[in-house]
Backbone bond lengths (Angstrom), bond angles and torsions (degrees), N, CA, C in turn:
res aa  C-N    CA-C-N  psi(-1)  N-CA   C-N-CA  omega(-1)  CA-C   N-CA-C  phi
1 M - - - 1.442 - - 1.534 111.23 -
2 A 1.293 118.00 130.73 1.429 123.19 -177.61 1.527 109.12 -117.69
3 L 1.342 117.09 149.06 1.405 123.70 178.73 1.548 110.81 -102.80
4 F 1.331 119.57 127.42 1.471 120.98 178.67 1.516 108.22 -130.49
5 A 1.327 116.13 124.56 1.429 120.41 174.22 1.557 115.81 48.41
6 G 1.340 116.37 37.29 1.411 120.46 -179.33 1.528 114.47 83.11
7 D 1.312 117.99 -6.55 1.481 120.35 177.41 1.437 113.24 -99.67
8 I 1.284 119.24 150.22 1.472 123.27 175.08 1.491 106.61 -88.90
9 Q 1.356 116.17 124.08 1.472 119.95 177.37 1.550 105.65 -108.16
10 T 1.285 114.02 115.84 1.503 115.87 -178.96 1.535 106.77 -156.53
11 N 1.304 114.63 166.18 1.468 121.12 170.43 1.505 107.95 -91.86
12 E 1.321 117.13 91.37 1.455 118.28 176.54 1.518 107.64 -60.12
13 R 1.321 113.30 148.81 1.448 117.90 -177.58 1.504 111.58 -117.13
14 I 1.345 119.27 123.60 1.430 121.62 171.44 1.531 108.02 -81.66
15 V 1.317 115.64 120.62 1.490 121.59 -172.55 1.522 110.17 -90.41
16 S 1.302 117.20 -43.81 1.471 121.32 -178.33 1.529 110.35 -169.85
17 G 1.306 112.86 -177.99 1.514 121.06 170.07 1.483 109.96 -100.07
18 R 1.319 117.23 -153.56 1.455 121.24 -176.16 1.538 106.35 -74.09
19 P 1.376 113.82 123.07 1.493 116.96 177.95 1.521 112.66 -65.82
20 S 1.344 114.43 149.63 1.440 121.32 178.62 1.568 108.93 -58.51
21 G 1.277 117.40 136.69 1.451 123.83 -176.71 1.465 118.68 83.55
22 C 1.343 116.65 -0.63 1.471 120.35 176.15 1.512 112.42 -96.19
23 P 1.339 116.58 146.59 1.479 117.38 176.76 1.527 112.46 -68.50
24 H 1.337 114.64 172.04 1.480 122.46 -178.57 1.523 109.81 -53.63
25 A 1.327 120.20 -50.56 1.433 125.56 173.23 1.566 106.68 -83.64
26 F 1.257 117.54 98.02 1.480 120.93 -162.83 1.538 114.96 -113.61
27 C 1.290 121.36 13.47 1.493 118.50 -178.24 1.518 113.39 -62.46
28 G 1.380 117.96 -42.88 1.424 122.07 179.08 1.481 110.99 -64.57
29 C 1.296 117.82 -45.19 1.469 125.29 177.57 1.487 112.54 -57.89
30 E 1.338 117.63 -49.90 1.394 124.41 179.49 1.541 111.55 -63.31
31 A 1.341 115.24 -39.32 1.483 118.57 179.33 1.536 110.17 -64.59
32 S 1.293 117.76 -40.53 1.487 118.99 -179.59 1.513 109.18 -67.67
33 L 1.363 116.95 -39.90 1.501 119.05 178.22 1.470 110.24 -63.28
34 F 1.298 119.75 -41.52 1.474 124.13 177.94 1.536 110.90 -66.03
35 R 1.322 114.43 -48.62 1.511 116.57 -169.32 1.528 112.79 -82.96
36 F 1.351 116.44 -33.31 1.500 121.01 -178.57 1.530 114.58 -110.48
37 G 1.332 117.42 -6.74 1.457 119.12 179.94 1.505 115.46 83.84
38 R 1.305 115.37 2.79 1.498 119.86 -179.55 1.503 108.93 -159.09
39 V 1.314 113.98 160.23 1.440 120.30 175.67 1.518 110.20 -75.32
40 I 1.337 118.50 127.54 1.463 121.71 173.43 1.534 105.56 -114.51
41 P 1.314 116.24 105.26 1.443 122.38 -172.03 1.530 116.05 -47.92
42 Q 1.359 114.48 -38.52 1.522 118.33 179.31 1.490 111.20 -63.39
43 L 1.325 120.66 -21.84 1.448 123.52 -179.20 1.555 113.80 -95.71
44 N 1.348 112.83 5.43 1.499 114.88 174.22 1.494 112.83 -62.13
45 L 1.347 116.52 -35.20 1.454 121.44 178.28 1.535 106.20 -85.33
46 A 1.363 111.43 119.26 1.495 118.12 -176.25 1.526 113.56 -53.76
47 S 1.344 117.04 -40.27 1.469 118.83 -178.90 1.499 112.56 -61.54
48 N 1.335 120.56 -22.55 1.459 121.83 -177.57 1.593 108.47 -69.93
49 W 1.306 117.46 -17.35 1.457 120.30 176.89 1.527 111.11 -66.64
50 R 1.330 115.51 -21.04 1.495 119.47 -178.47 1.528 109.39 -70.18
51 R 1.316 120.00 -9.61 1.459 122.36 179.84 1.541 109.69 -72.95
52 F 1.284 120.09 -20.90 1.399 121.75 178.37 1.541 109.42 -73.11
53 P 1.331 119.23 155.80 1.463 120.30 177.91 1.502 114.62 -61.78
54 R 1.293 116.24 143.77 1.457 119.29 173.74 1.498 112.27 -72.04
55 T 1.270 116.31 149.95 1.470 122.35 -175.94 1.499 110.57 -153.76
56 A 1.327 116.84 177.72 1.487 122.21 174.92 1.518 107.46 -83.59
57 P 1.342 116.83 155.70 1.475 119.94 177.60 1.522 110.90 -62.09
58 A 1.328 113.55 135.80 1.480 120.81 179.71 1.491 107.68 -164.86
59 T 1.305 117.14 158.10 1.489 121.42 177.74 1.527 110.17 -54.51
60 G 1.360 115.81 133.23 1.444 121.97 178.36 1.521 113.86 90.67
61 M 1.307 121.16 -13.50 1.453 125.76 175.26 1.543 109.93 -73.81
62 A 1.325 114.28 158.95 1.475 119.29 176.49 1.497 110.64 -106.15
63 A 1.305 115.42 143.57 1.486 124.30 173.80 1.553 108.24 -106.31
64 V 1.312 115.22 121.29 1.508 119.88 -176.67 1.483 112.08 -120.59
65 R 1.283 115.91 135.62 1.492 119.84 175.71 1.527 109.77 -158.72
66 G 1.294 117.67 137.07 1.465 125.38 172.23 1.483 117.57 20.22
67 G 1.294 118.44 64.62 1.454 120.42 175.90 1.539 115.94 86.56
68 H 1.292 115.71 14.05 1.488 116.87 178.61 1.556 108.43 -143.61
69 V 1.296 115.68 147.89 1.472 124.41 178.62 1.520 108.71 -143.95
70 M 1.349 114.53 140.41 1.459 120.22 178.11 1.535 107.65 -144.52
71 I 1.298 116.91 158.92 1.452 122.20 -176.86 1.534 110.45 -106.14
72 L 1.355 113.18 129.00 1.476 119.44 -178.87 1.518 108.80 -74.55
73 Q 1.390 116.00 131.86 1.464 120.08 176.38 1.447 115.45 -110.87
74 Q 1.418 116.43 -44.37 1.495 117.86 -176.15 1.558 105.79 -154.88
75 H 1.342 113.31 134.62 1.470 117.16 174.81 1.546 110.75 -72.83
76 V 1.344 114.77 136.07 1.469 118.78 177.43 1.526 110.65 -103.33
77 A 1.314 117.44 -58.80 1.501 121.51 -179.15 1.522 107.60 -171.26
78 G 1.271 116.77 141.84 1.521 120.54 177.32 1.516 109.87 53.59
79 D 1.343 113.84 -123.18 1.491 119.43 -178.36 1.529 109.51 -99.78
80 I 1.315 119.12 18.35 1.464 122.87 179.36 1.545 108.72 -97.27
81 W 1.291 113.91 127.19 1.488 119.86 178.47 1.575 108.25 -128.42
82 Y 1.298 116.26 148.60 1.468 119.88 170.94 1.511 104.51 -84.40
83 V 1.327 116.49 127.94 1.475 120.04 -167.59 1.528 109.70 -130.56
84 H 1.335 114.78 155.58 1.445 123.36 168.00 1.491 105.93 -93.95
85 D 1.330 118.73 114.41 1.482 121.75 -164.69 1.517 110.82 -130.13
86 G 1.322 113.46 93.22 1.481 120.75 179.07 1.527 109.14 -71.21
87 N 1.334 114.66 142.64 1.496 124.23 -179.04 1.482 108.94 51.74
88 S 1.330 116.81 51.03 1.452 122.42 -175.84 1.547 113.86 -83.85
89 G 1.243 114.90 7.62 1.520 122.11 -178.16 1.479 108.66 129.02
90 G 1.332 118.99 135.67 1.390 123.64 179.02 1.527 112.15 70.24
91 H 1.283 114.87 21.52 1.498 122.57 176.78 1.540 112.21 57.20
92 V 1.338 115.97 40.02 1.482 120.88 175.24 1.506 109.40 -127.68
93 T 1.322 115.65 162.00 1.452 124.02 173.36 1.502 107.51 -99.04
94 R 1.312 118.20 128.11 1.435 122.96 178.42 1.550 111.03 -117.87
95 E 1.293 115.10 154.27 1.436 119.99 159.48 1.503 107.24 -115.18
96 H 1.304 113.41 117.32 1.496 119.01 -171.45 1.512 112.29 -160.36
97 P 1.295 120.91 161.45 1.480 122.29 176.02 1.483 110.72 -72.08
98 R 1.354 114.95 137.56 1.442 121.79 177.81 1.532 108.94 -145.56
99 S 1.317 115.26 150.00 1.478 119.37 176.20 1.588 103.75 -78.03
100 I 1.333 116.13 140.34 1.416 120.26 169.78 1.502 114.27 -99.90
101 A 1.336 116.49 11.11 1.478 121.74 177.41 1.540 106.68 -59.49
102 G 1.350 114.53 133.28 1.452 121.37 -177.21 1.491 117.85 80.32
103 Y 1.280 117.18 -1.75 1.493 124.45 176.39 1.526 109.67 -90.73
104 T 1.310 117.46 147.06 1.462 123.60 170.18 1.527 104.34 -94.08
105 I 1.326 115.11 128.69 1.491 120.87 -179.66 1.545 106.75 -96.72
106 V 1.356 114.40 128.78 1.476 121.20 -178.32 1.515 109.95 -127.22
107 D 1.298 115.78 156.83 1.491 123.85 -179.32 1.517 111.58 -103.15
108 P 1.317 119.95 93.43 1.449 123.72 -179.08 1.541 113.15 -69.40
109 S 1.353 116.26 -11.69 1.460 116.91 -178.33 1.589 110.57 -70.93
110 S 1.311 113.81 -9.96 1.475 116.00 178.28 1.551 109.46 -93.18
111 A 1.279 117.86 22.41 1.488 120.67 179.00 1.522 111.68 -54.26
112 S 1.271 115.21 127.70 1.485 116.97 179.16 1.534 110.11 -90.26
113 N 1.256 114.15 168.00 1.475 122.76 179.76 1.520 110.60 -60.04
114 T 1.334 117.26 -22.25 1.425 118.74 179.24 1.518 114.38 -67.36
115 L 1.367 115.43 -26.84 1.440 122.68 177.12 1.540 111.07 -90.22
116 M 1.251 115.63 -23.22 1.519 117.59 -173.95 1.527 105.72 -94.92
C-alpha cells in the first residue's frame, strides 16, 4: 500500500456479501464471524461491542462507532488501518484502509463465556 497526497491508494478487496444467518444490518454479525469463527447473536448489534474493554489500536481489535463495527487487521499510517469491514457500503464486506478517528477501540479477545 502506498500513500499519495494524503489518500490511501490500494486495491480494496470485496470479500463477500451478507453472510447466511446475519441480519440485514450485518456489520456486528460479520465481525463476530470473522473474529470468533461463528455468529454470536449478542454481537449482531454493533453497540454491544462497546461492552469489551477499551484498548489501544492493534491487530485483532475492534473499532466501534455509532452503529458500526470493524476489525483492525494492519496499521497503515497515522489513524489509517486496513480493516475487515462488514456491511461497508452496498451490502458487501470489504477489506480496505479506513480511518479509525472517532472510533472506540475495544479488545474482543476478552470475550467472556456469557457471550460465547
